[in-house]
C-alpha positions, -999 to 999 in steps of 0.1 A, spaced: -180 -764 -54 -184 -763 -18 -161 -796 -14 -133 -779 -37 -134 -750 -11 -133 -772 18 -103 -794 4 -84 -761 -5 -90 -748 31 -78 -781 45 -46 -783 24 -38 -748 36 -42 -757 73 -22 -789 66 6 -770 49 5 -744 76 10 -771 104 35 -788 86 55 -754 84 49 -750 122 63 -784 127 94 -778 104 104 -749 127 108 -774 155 131 -795 134 157 -771 125 186 -777 150 196 -742 156 225 -749 179 240 -772 151 232 -747 124 251 -719 144 281 -742 151 283 -753 115 281 -716 102 308 -705 127 333 -731 116 327 -726 80 331 -689 83 362 -694 102 378 -718 78 369 -696 51 380 -662 63 404 -671 91 385 -647 114 364 -661 146 326 -657 143 312 -651 178 273 -657 182 256 -642 211 218 -641 223 189 -663 213 188 -687 183 154 -687 166 145 -709 137 131 -691 106 111 -702 75 110 -669 58 127 -651 41 151 -681 43 151 -715 59 176 -713 88 180 -694 120 183 -659 131 205 -650 159 213 -621 185 242 -600 184 272 -612 163 308 -603 161 340 -610 137 373 -611 154 399 -586 143 433 -593 134 455 -607 164 476 -576 164 445 -552 168 437 -539 201 405 -518 189 379 -547 192 361 -567 167 364 -561 130 326 -562 126 299 -562 151 262 -565 142 229 -565 159 220 -600 143 229 -626 117 206 -647 97 218 -680 86 202 -696 56 206 -734 50 197 -756 21 161 -774 27 169 -809 11 200 -818 31 182 -807 61 155 -832 57 183 -858 61 201 -845 90 229 -826 70 236 -789 72 246 -771 43 248 -732 48 236 -714 20 240 -677 31 250 -655 60 233 -621 62 245 -595 89 220 -571 101 230 -535 110 269 -540 108 294 -518 124 328 -521 107 362 -513 121 392 -511 96 426 -504 106 463 -504 93 490 -525 112 519 -500 110 525 -482 141 512 -445 143 490 -449 113 454 -437 116 424 -460 124 398 -460 100 362 -463 112 336 -470 85 300 -465 92 282 -486 66 250 -469 52 234 -502 45 209 -523 65 226 -556 59 254 -576 42 250 -608 26 275 -635 18 266 -663 -6 283 -695 3 293 -715 -28 301 -751 -24 335 -760 -31 342 -784 -61 344 -821 -50 382 -834 -44 
């Protein structure tokens, strides 16, 4: 019985060390660059990521960033369309093992959203979002 307990403890320690090692293998800069490119290609809006990039294993495998902003329309003079305190970028685990990056989700923490109309002299609308985060699920496009 004691041998099984020792084996279980050793397995738990090995899994913990593997998880810690996996944090160092996540290419945070590459993940952020790929996510920004994919976001801009999908929406036509530039995604600016500021602050430190930290690899994460929980709640998603990926990275957590500092402040982020999403560019507004070119005609807007009021600043970014969305500014947020942080961005969590989730990636698929299996492609990451082979060196590929497949972004699974983007989650914006504490967003501040500015919506406005283009017509001159129309009111600007500021939206205060009463949620803590927004999440986009990224669905792969069908193979061409």
